[in-house]
Every structure is written in structure tokens, then in C-alpha cells.
N, C-alpha and C positions, 0 to 999 in steps of 0.2 A: 115955643115946636114952631118948627117951620114945616108951613104948608107945601109939600114939592108934590107936586103931579107926573104922572109916572104917564109915558106916549105906554100907548095901547097898539101892537103889536098886530093887524090880524090881519090875516091873509086872509082876501076873501075868494082866489080862483081859485086854490087846490081845492076846496075842501066836494066844492060841486062839480067838477069834474073827477074826482076820482071818486063821487054815488056817481058818473054818466058810467067811467070803463069797469068800473068792481064788480057788477053784471057779465060785463061780457067777456074779463076777461076766468071769473067762476066758469062762465058756459066753455069756454077754451077747456080750461080743465078739466073739468068731467069730459068731453066728448075725446079725448087722450086717453083720462081715465077706462074709460068707455067698451074707447077705443085698443088699449093693451091689454083691458079685462076679456073680452070677448079672444083675440089672437090668442092672451091661456088657456081661453076653452078651448078652442079649437085646438089645442097640440095635446092641447090633457084627456081631451077626447078618442082622442088618435092612441091615445099610451096606454088605453086601457081603460075598466069597470073599480079596480083593486085600486089605482092613482087618483085613480076620478072622482072619488068618496074620501078621498084622505082630502086632497084638495078642498073639496065644498068646508069642510073644515076650517079649516088653516083660511079658506076667505073672510067666509061669514062671522070668525073668529077677529082678521083681517078689522071689514066694516066694521060691525061693533067696539072697537080699539077706535078707530077710528071718527066715525061715530060719538063717544064718549067725551074726544076730546079739543072733541069740534067744538060740541055744546057748549064744555069749559073755558074753551076757547073765547068764546061768545063771550061772556056776564064777566 
């Protein structure tokens, strides 16, 4: 049996760079989502209380769904 050594291809620069950029991109995405939610809440508040309560239920369900998807994809 021949002893064949395999070259190990390790990219050293990509992981630390992505590790530094990831929190920044999460912050940018979070700020954008917060902005959109605040604009939506302002529009719904002008439309009246009946639409506001329905919108809050839909928003709560969406937040819970995104949280579950985030936890499932993280592990």
C-alpha cells in the first residue's frame, strides 16, 4: 500500500475576515429591519385600531417564526 500524502488546502484569511464582517452585517440588517418595522407601525397607527390589532398578531407570529428558523439554522 502506497503512502500518499494529501495536500491540505487551508484558507487562513477568509475565516477571520468573515468573522469580523459578520457582526457588522448583522447590525446593518437589523437596523434596516427596525426601520421598516417602525415605518409599518406608523402607517398602521394612522389606519386605526382594528387593523392595528390584526397587524400586531401577524407581526408577533412573524417574529416567532423568524426566531424559530434562526435557532434551527444556527445549530
